[in-house]
C-alpha positions in Angstrom: -0.1 0.0 0.1 1.8 3.1 -1.2 0.3 6.7 -1.1 -3.1 5.1 -0.6 -2.9 2.7 -3.6 -2.4 -1.0 -3.7 0.6 -2.1 -5.9 2.5 -5.1 -6.2 5.9 -5.5 -7.6 9.7 -5.3 -6.6 11.3 -3.0 -4.1 14.4 -1.2 -4.6 17.5 -2.5 -2.5 18.9 1.1 -1.9 18.8 2.1 1.7 17.7 -1.4 2.9 19.9 -2.3 6.0 20.5 -5.7 7.7 17.7 -5.3 10.3 15.1 -4.5 7.6 16.2 -7.5 5.6 15.9 -9.6 8.7 12.4 -8.3 9.5 11.3 -9.1 5.7 12.5 -12.6 6.1 10.5 -13.0 9.4 7.5 -11.6 7.7 7.7 -14.1 5.0 7.6 -17.0 7.5 11.5 -17.5 7.9 13.5 -17.4 11.1 16.8 -16.3 9.7 18.0 -13.7 7.0 21.1 -15.3 5.3 21.8 -12.5 2.7 20.5 -9.5 0.7 21.5 -7.1 -1.9 20.9 -6.0 -5.4 19.6 -8.5 -7.9 22.3 -7.4 -10.4 24.9 -9.1 -8.2 23.0 -12.5 -8.1 23.2 -15.3 -10.6 20.1 -15.9 -12.8 19.3 -19.3 -11.3 18.9 -17.7 -7.9 16.4 -14.9 -8.7 13.1 -14.0 -10.4 13.4 -15.2 -14.1 13.6 -12.4 -16.7 11.0 -14.0 -18.9 8.6 -14.0 -15.9 9.3 -10.3 -15.3 8.4 -9.5 -19.0 5.4 -11.8 -19.2 3.9 -10.6 -15.8 4.8 -7.1 -16.5 6.5 -6.9 -13.1 8.3 -3.6 -12.2 9.9 -1.8 -9.3 7.0 -0.2 -7.3 8.7 1.0 -4.1 12.1 2.2 -2.9 13.8 3.5 0.3 12.1 0.7 2.3 12.8 0.8 6.0 11.3 -1.3 8.9 11.5 -0.1 12.5 13.7 -2.3 14.6 10.7 -3.9 16.6 8.5 -4.4 13.6 6.7 -7.7 13.2 4.1 -6.7 10.5 4.4 -4.9 7.2 2.4 -1.9 8.4 5.4 -1.0 10.6 7.5 -0.6 7.5 7.6 2.5 5.5 8.6 3.1 1.7 8.1 5.6 -0.9 6.8 5.1 -4.5 9.4 4.2 -7.0 10.6 6.9 -9.4 10.0 6.3 -13.2 13.6 5.5 -13.9 13.9 2.8 -11.1 16.0 -0.1 -12.5 14.9 -3.7 -12.1 18.5 -4.8 -11.8 18.6 -2.6 -8.6 15.7 -4.4 -7.0 16.1 -6.1 -3.6 17.2 -9.7 -3.5 16.7 -11.7 -0.1 18.0 -15.1 1.0 16.1 -16.5 4.0 16.1 -19.8 5.9 14.7 -21.7 8.7 18.0 -23.7 9.0 20.0 -22.3 11.9 22.8 -24.9 11.7 24.6 -22.9 9.1 25.4 -20.1 11.4 27.3 -22.4 14.0 31.1 -22.4 13.8 33.7 -24.6 15.8 35.8 -22.3 17.8 37.8 -24.9 19.9 38.3 -28.7 20.3 40.2 -29.9 23.3 40.8 -33.0 25.6 39.3 -32.9 29.0 39.1 -34.8 32.1 38.2 -34.3 35.8 39.1 -36.0 39.0 36.3 -38.3 39.9 34.0 -36.7 42.6 34.9 -33.1 41.6 32.2 -31.7 39.5 32.7 -28.0 39.6 33.4 -26.4 36.2 36.8 -25.2 37.5 37.7 -28.9 38.1 37.7 -29.7 34.5 41.2 -29.9 33.1 41.7 -29.2 29.3 44.6 -29.1 26.9 46.3 -32.3 28.1 47.5 -35.3 26.0 44.5 -37.4 26.7 40.8 -37.0 27.6 37.2 -36.8 26.4 36.8 -34.7 23.4 35.2 -31.4 24.3 33.8 -29.1 21.5 33.1 -25.4 21.8 31.1 -23.7 19.2 29.5 -20.3 18.6 26.4 -19.1 16.7 27.6 -16.2 14.5 23.9 -15.2 14.0 22.7 -15.0 17.8 26.2 -15.0 19.6 25.1 -18.1 21.6 27.9 -20.4 22.7 27.7 -24.2 23.4 30.0 -26.7 24.8 29.6 -30.5 24.6 30.6 -33.9 23.5 31.0 -35.5 20.1 30.4 -39.1 19.3 33.0 -41.8 18.7 34.2 -42.0 15.1 36.1 -45.0 13.6 38.3 -43.0 11.2 41.8 -42.1 12.5 41.8 -38.9 10.6 39.7 -36.9 13.1 41.6 -38.0 16.2 45.0 -37.3 14.6 43.7 -33.9 13.5 42.4 -33.1 17.1 45.7 -34.0 18.6 47.5 -31.9 16.1 45.1 -28.9 16.9 46.2 -29.2 20.5 49.9 -29.2 19.6 50.4 -32.8 20.1 51.3 -34.4 16.7 51.8 -38.1 17.2 51.9 -41.3 15.1 51.1 -43.4 18.2 47.7 -41.9 19.3 44.7 -44.2 20.2 41.1 -43.4 20.5 38.3 -45.2 22.1 34.7 -44.9 23.3 34.5 -43.2 26.7 32.8 -46.3 28.1 36.1 -48.1 27.6 38.0 -45.7 29.6 38.7 -45.4 33.5 37.1 -42.5 35.2 40.3 -40.7 36.2 41.3 -40.5 32.4 38.1 -38.8 31.1 35.1 -36.5 31.8 33.3 -38.5 34.4 29.6 -39.4 34.4 29.2 -37.5 37.7 30.6 -34.4 35.9 28.3 -34.9 32.9 25.2 -35.2 35.1 26.1 -32.4 37.5 26.8 -29.8 34.7 23.9 -31.2 32.4 26.6 -31.6 29.7 25.2 -32.9 26.4 26.3 -33.8 22.9 27.1 -30.6 21.0 27.6 -32.5 17.8 26.2 -35.6 16.1 29.0 -35.9 13.7 32.6 -34.5 13.4 34.8 -35.4 10.3 38.2 -34.3 9.4 38.9 -35.5 6.0 42.6 -36.2 6.4 45.6 -36.4 8.9 46.5 -33.2 10.8 43.7 -31.1 9.4 43.1 -27.7 10.8 39.8 -26.7 12.6 38.3 -24.9 9.6 39.0 -28.0 7.4 36.7 -30.3 9.5 33.0 -30.7 8.8 30.4 -31.2 11.5 26.7 -31.7 12.2 25.2 -29.8 15.1 23.2 -32.2 17.4 19.5 -31.8 17.4 17.8 -31.3 20.7 17.7 -34.5 22.6 20.3 -36.3 20.5 22.4 -38.8 22.5 24.0 -42.0 21.3 24.8 -42.6 25.0 27.5 -41.0 27.1 29.6 -44.1 26.9 29.8 -43.6 23.1 31.5 -40.0 23.3 35.0 -39.8 21.7 38.0 -40.1 23.8 41.7 -39.7 22.6 45.1 -40.2 23.9 47.7 -38.4 21.7 
């Protein structure tokens, strides 16, 4: 609704900021805004087909779109009618998603253990040559941080890479399920229970020996995911 008249069409990208793009994605039924910009910088397969634009006589009808930071509905957004020389190539392009996993990044992988019976967070020892694999990750969209376990993996590539990340390159490492390891060498069940520790990942895969953190792929664990605490990954470097 522009100047009292209803119009449908494209909106110019000029002046649209990150918050407005996020609100537009929310209005469209999506949780996350992944990207936005001018259509001229987007490949043809990812935007409205030019033939469709011609056939449907689609044009840019609005520009200078802005939504207030607390907007949840379109009536809290303002725009002006597009000028006659508004260019379709400068129309707004949005990428939205309901998949929040893409915003998680691994920030640290270390080996951890605690003395049985000592369950305070300060009792956890990290950075040694052996222990339960402890993963820390951060959501770049929300700023949330998570710390937790990762399941056992049979490939030697991932354990060797984790050892290398912790400054312990070794040809003689070995790795097991935590259920096969004595309590004084791992994160104990008591610590897991007392700190409500969960699996942060359902999969961690480094594709070769001595890979960097950025070279490893991972899958964020769904809520409630657990292969059993005895099946967490433990490594001795």
